[in-house]
C-alpha positions as CSV (number, residue, x, y, z in Angstrom):
1,M,138.3,80.9,81.9
2,P,137.0,83.2,79.2
3,R,138.6,86.6,78.7
4,P,136.9,89.3,80.8
5,I,134.8,91.8,79.0
6,T,135.2,95.4,80.3
7,L,133.8,98.8,79.4
8,F,136.3,101.6,78.7
9,T,135.0,104.6,80.6
10,G,136.7,107.3,78.4
11,Q,133.5,108.1,76.5
12,W,131.5,108.1,79.8
13,A,133.6,110.6,81.7
14,D,130.7,113.2,81.7
15,L,129.0,110.9,84.2
16,P,130.2,110.3,87.8
17,F,132.4,107.2,88.1
18,E,129.9,105.6,90.5
19,E,127.1,106.0,87.9
20,V,129.2,104.4,85.2
21,A,130.0,101.5,87.5
22,R,126.3,101.1,88.3
23,L,125.4,101.0,84.7
24,A,128.2,98.6,83.6
25,G,127.5,96.3,86.6
26,G,123.8,96.2,85.8
27,W,124.5,95.3,82.2
28,G,126.7,92.4,83.2
29,Y,130.2,93.7,82.3
30,D,133.0,91.9,84.1
31,G,134.9,95.1,84.9
32,L,135.9,98.6,83.8
33,E,138.9,100.0,82.0
34,I,139.1,103.2,84.0
35,A,139.9,106.5,82.2
36,C,142.1,108.9,84.0
37,W,139.9,111.9,83.4
38,G,136.5,113.3,84.6
39,D,136.1,112.2,88.2
40,H,136.9,108.6,87.3
41,L,140.6,108.5,88.3
42,D,142.8,111.3,89.5
43,V,146.4,110.0,89.1
44,S,147.8,112.9,91.2
45,R,146.2,111.1,94.2
46,W,148.2,107.9,93.7
47,D,149.7,108.1,97.2
48,D,146.3,108.7,98.9
49,D,145.4,105.2,100.0
50,A,141.9,106.1,101.0
51,Y,141.2,107.6,97.6
52,V,142.6,104.5,95.8
53,Q,140.5,102.3,98.0
54,S,137.4,104.3,97.2
55,R,137.8,103.4,93.5
56,L,138.1,99.7,94.4
57,D,135.1,99.9,96.7
58,I,132.9,101.4,93.9
59,L,133.9,98.5,91.7
60,E,133.3,95.9,94.3
61,R,129.8,97.3,95.1
62,N,128.9,96.8,91.5
63,G,130.4,93.4,91.0
64,L,133.2,94.7,88.8
65,K,137.0,94.3,88.6
66,V,139.8,96.4,86.9
67,W,142.5,94.9,84.8
68,A,143.7,98.1,83.0
69,I,143.5,101.9,83.3
70,S,144.0,104.4,80.5
71,N,145.5,107.9,80.2
72,H,145.3,108.7,76.5
73,L,144.7,112.5,77.0
74,T,147.8,113.2,79.0
75,G,150.0,110.7,77.1
76,Q,149.2,112.6,73.9
77,A,150.9,115.7,75.2
78,V,154.3,114.0,76.0
79,C,155.6,114.1,72.4
80,D,153.2,116.3,70.4
81,D,154.4,119.3,68.4
82,P,152.8,121.7,68.2
83,I,151.1,121.9,71.6
84,D,148.0,124.1,71.0
85,Q,144.4,124.7,71.8
86,R,143.5,121.1,71.1
87,H,145.6,120.1,74.0
88,R,144.2,122.8,76.2
89,D,140.7,121.3,75.5
90,I,141.7,117.9,76.8
91,L,144.3,118.4,79.5
92,S,143.8,119.0,83.2
93,D,144.8,122.4,84.5
94,R,147.6,120.7,86.4
95,V,149.2,119.5,83.2
96,W,148.4,122.5,81.1
97,G,149.8,125.0,83.6
98,D,150.8,128.2,81.8
99,G,150.6,126.5,78.4
100,D,154.3,126.8,77.6
101,P,154.7,123.8,75.1
102,E,157.8,122.3,76.7
103,G,156.4,122.8,80.1
104,V,153.2,121.0,79.1
105,R,155.3,118.1,77.7
106,Q,157.3,117.8,80.9
107,R,154.3,117.9,83.2
108,A,152.5,115.3,81.0
109,A,155.5,113.0,81.4
110,E,155.3,113.4,85.2
111,D,151.6,112.7,85.1
112,M,152.2,109.5,83.1
113,K,154.7,108.4,85.8
114,D,152.0,108.9,88.4
115,T,149.6,106.9,86.2
116,A,151.9,104.0,86.6
117,R,152.1,104.5,90.3
118,I,148.3,104.6,90.8
119,A,147.9,101.5,88.5
120,A,150.2,99.6,90.8
121,K,148.2,100.8,93.9
122,L,145.0,99.5,92.2
123,G,146.7,96.2,91.5
124,V,146.6,96.8,87.8
125,R,149.3,95.6,85.5
126,T,148.5,97.6,82.3
127,V,148.1,101.2,81.4
128,N,146.8,102.1,78.0
129,G,147.2,105.4,76.2
130,F,148.8,107.6,73.6
131,T,152.3,108.8,73.2
132,G,151.8,111.8,70.9
133,S,154.2,112.4,68.1
134,S,156.4,115.2,66.8
135,I,156.3,113.8,63.3
136,W,152.6,113.0,62.7
137,K,152.4,116.5,61.1
138,A,154.6,115.1,58.3
139,V,152.3,112.2,57.5
140,A,151.4,113.8,54.1
141,M,155.1,114.0,53.3
142,F,154.8,117.5,51.9
143,P,156.7,119.7,52.4
144,P,159.2,116.8,52.1
145,A,160.4,115.2,55.3
146,S,163.9,113.9,55.2
147,D,164.8,110.5,56.6
148,E,166.9,112.3,59.2
149,W,164.0,114.4,60.3
150,I,161.8,111.4,60.7
151,A,164.5,109.5,62.6
152,A,164.8,112.5,64.9
153,G,161.1,112.2,65.7
154,Y,161.5,108.5,66.8
155,Q,164.5,109.6,68.8
156,D,162.5,112.3,70.5
157,F,159.8,109.7,71.3
158,A,162.5,107.4,72.9
159,D,164.1,110.2,74.8
160,R,160.8,111.3,76.4
161,W,159.3,107.9,77.0
162,N,162.3,106.0,78.4
163,P,162.3,107.9,81.7
164,I,158.6,107.3,82.0
165,L,159.0,103.5,81.3
166,D,161.7,103.5,84.0
167,V,159.0,104.3,86.5
168,F,156.6,101.8,85.0
169,E,159.2,99.1,85.5
170,E,160.0,100.2,89.0
171,V,156.4,99.6,90.0
172,G,155.8,96.5,87.9
173,V,153.4,98.1,85.3
174,R,153.5,98.1,81.5
175,F,152.3,100.6,78.9
176,G,150.2,99.7,75.9
177,L,150.3,102.3,73.1
178,E,147.1,102.4,71.1
179,V,148.2,102.2,67.5
180,H,146.2,105.2,66.2
181,P,146.4,108.2,63.9
182,S,148.4,111.1,65.4
183,E,150.6,108.7,67.4
184,I,154.3,107.7,66.9
185,A,152.8,104.3,65.8
186,Y,149.7,104.5,63.6
187,D,150.1,101.5,61.3
188,Y,152.1,98.3,60.8
189,W,155.5,99.7,59.9
190,T,155.4,102.6,62.3
191,A,154.6,100.2,65.1
192,K,157.7,98.3,64.2
193,A,159.7,101.5,64.1
194,A,158.4,102.6,67.5
195,L,159.2,99.3,69.1
196,E,162.7,99.5,67.7
197,A,163.2,103.1,68.8
198,I,162.3,102.2,72.4
199,G,164.7,99.2,72.3
200,H,161.9,96.6,72.6
201,R,161.5,97.3,76.3
202,E,159.3,94.7,77.9
203,S,157.3,97.4,79.6
204,F,156.3,98.9,76.2
205,G,153.7,97.2,74.0
206,L,150.4,97.8,72.2
207,N,146.8,98.3,73.0
208,F,145.2,96.7,69.9
209,D,142.2,98.4,68.5
210,P,141.2,97.1,65.0
211,S,138.8,100.0,64.3
212,H,141.8,102.2,63.4
213,F,143.0,99.7,60.9
214,M,140.0,99.5,58.6
215,W,140.1,103.0,57.1
216,Q,143.8,102.5,56.5
217,Q,143.0,99.3,54.6
218,L,145.3,97.3,57.0
219,D,144.8,93.7,57.9
220,P,144.1,93.5,61.7
221,V,144.5,89.7,61.8
222,A,148.0,89.8,60.3
223,F,148.9,92.5,62.8
224,V,147.8,90.4,65.8
225,L,149.8,87.4,64.6
226,D,152.9,89.4,63.7
227,F,152.9,91.5,66.9
228,A,151.8,88.6,69.2
229,D,154.4,89.3,71.8
230,H,153.5,92.9,72.1
231,I,149.7,92.8,72.4
232,F,149.1,93.9,76.0
233,H,145.4,94.8,75.8
234,V,142.5,94.7,73.3
235,H,139.8,97.3,72.5
236,V,136.6,96.2,70.8
237,K,135.5,99.1,68.7
238,E,134.0,99.0,65.2
239,S,134.4,101.3,62.2
240,I,133.2,101.4,58.6
241,T,134.4,103.0,55.4
242,N,132.1,104.9,53.1
243,L,134.1,105.7,50.0
244,D,131.8,106.6,47.2
245,G,134.1,108.8,45.1
246,R,133.4,111.9,47.1
247,N,134.1,110.8,50.7
248,G,137.8,110.4,51.6
249,V,139.6,108.3,54.2
250,L,141.0,111.3,56.0
251,G,137.5,112.4,57.2
252,S,137.4,115.9,55.5
253,H,137.3,117.7,58.9
254,L,133.7,116.5,59.2
255,P,132.2,115.4,62.6
256,W,131.6,111.8,63.5
257,A,128.4,110.3,62.0
258,N,128.3,112.8,59.2
259,P,127.3,110.8,56.1
260,R,129.8,112.6,54.0
261,R,132.7,111.2,56.1
262,G,134.8,108.5,54.4
263,W,134.9,106.5,57.6
264,T,133.3,106.6,61.0
265,F,132.7,104.5,64.1
266,V,129.6,102.4,64.2
267,S,127.9,99.7,66.2
268,T,129.7,96.4,66.5
269,A,126.7,94.8,64.7
270,H,127.2,97.0,61.6
271,G,130.9,97.4,60.9
272,Q,133.7,95.9,58.8
273,V,136.1,94.5,61.4
274,P,136.6,90.7,60.8
275,W,135.8,89.8,64.4
276,E,135.7,86.1,64.2
277,P,139.1,85.7,62.6
278,L,140.4,88.3,65.0
279,F,139.2,86.4,68.0
280,R,140.7,83.2,66.6
281,A,144.0,85.0,66.1
282,L,143.9,86.2,69.7
283,N,143.3,82.7,70.8
284,A,146.2,81.5,68.7
285,I,148.7,83.9,70.3
286,G,147.4,83.0,73.8
287,Y,146.0,86.4,74.6
288,D,143.9,86.0,77.8
289,G,143.5,89.7,78.9
290,P,140.4,91.8,78.7
291,T,138.4,92.6,75.6
292,S,137.4,96.2,76.4
293,V,134.4,97.7,74.7
294,E,135.0,101.3,73.6
295,W,131.7,102.9,72.6
296,E,132.1,105.6,70.0
297,D,129.1,105.3,67.7
298,A,127.9,108.9,67.5
299,G,124.8,107.8,65.7
300,M,123.5,105.4,68.4
301,D,122.5,106.0,72.0
302,R,125.3,104.6,74.2
303,L,122.8,103.3,76.7
304,V,121.5,101.1,74.0
305,G,124.8,100.4,72.3
306,A,126.9,99.5,75.3
307,P,124.8,96.5,76.4
308,E,124.3,95.5,72.8
309,A,128.1,95.4,72.4
310,L,128.5,93.3,75.5
311,A,126.1,90.7,74.1
312,F,127.9,90.8,70.7
313,V,131.3,90.1,72.4
314,R,129.9,87.4,74.6
315,K,128.4,85.6,71.6
316,L,131.7,86.0,69.7
317,A,133.6,84.4,72.5
318,E,131.2,81.4,72.4
319,I,131.9,80.8,68.7
320,T,135.7,81.3,69.1
321,P,136.6,79.3,72.2
322,P,140.0,80.0,73.7
323,H,141.3,76.5,72.8
324,A,141.1,77.2,69.1
325,S,144.3,76.1,67.3
326,F,146.8,78.4,65.6
327,D,145.9,76.9,62.3
328,A,142.2,77.9,62.8
329,A,143.3,81.5,62.9
330,F,144.4,81.1,59.3
331,A,141.7,78.7,58.1
332,T,139.0,81.4,58.4
333,R,141.1,83.6,56.0
334,A,141.5,81.0,53.2
């Protein structure tokens, strides 16, 4: 059976969940990766059986299923330092509370536990999201960050996330961290360090999104092959670099789609991710979960882009059938 293709609703949370389901079902998506913000999914209602069933009923009416939910916004606040206006802009009133930083972190942690609980109620095995990081602010390494200070950041991550993962394991759900700038794991080596810090718990893995690899000049295919046992979920999102001697890879505080940015998200038909070798690598490691379209091209109407992306991924699946051999994943890179 081909891998299901889902639509991540995070960039659609300005619309009612029922409307997003209607659109995705009409376009032919297999399911939704439901975001835990907007009116799409309220994790605080995990023990309200009627509410949980209402989400499943909306999916069923539109011919959709759910294999994963995502709570990036709340997860970000678990480890972040500082906690500031950026977090106030993305967090629920419930999690923000009075804005005291440590209180925000603690409430975010409790919300992530409830995310695991509502995932289990929905019959979902995977929750995707962010962890935040107390040491991302040291990424430029000046003022100098000592080895001890960096190690303390990984320890802080483990201390805050181990109790959350205890609940994930109690309810039979796992967490996939999206390797991403501003997280405890944002590239190859920090992903290794995060897995080591958390003790390689089986409930903690990765949501693989190759768009965040391109501007860092990382090889997404090598990442898939090397982290094969930890790939819990896959996002299909495209990016492109535009480095002309003036534009930098850090984005220069410019908004998405600004032509002066050194990198941005684009349509899957116009980016730089090596999709065919990537899908062959996913076949090689035996990944059979969803490929979830995350639409973030600020320069293209999402009502045009989302169905276009679905057609792109379906065609890609046809030319990289799931029975492709392990050697084929390497042959395309020769």
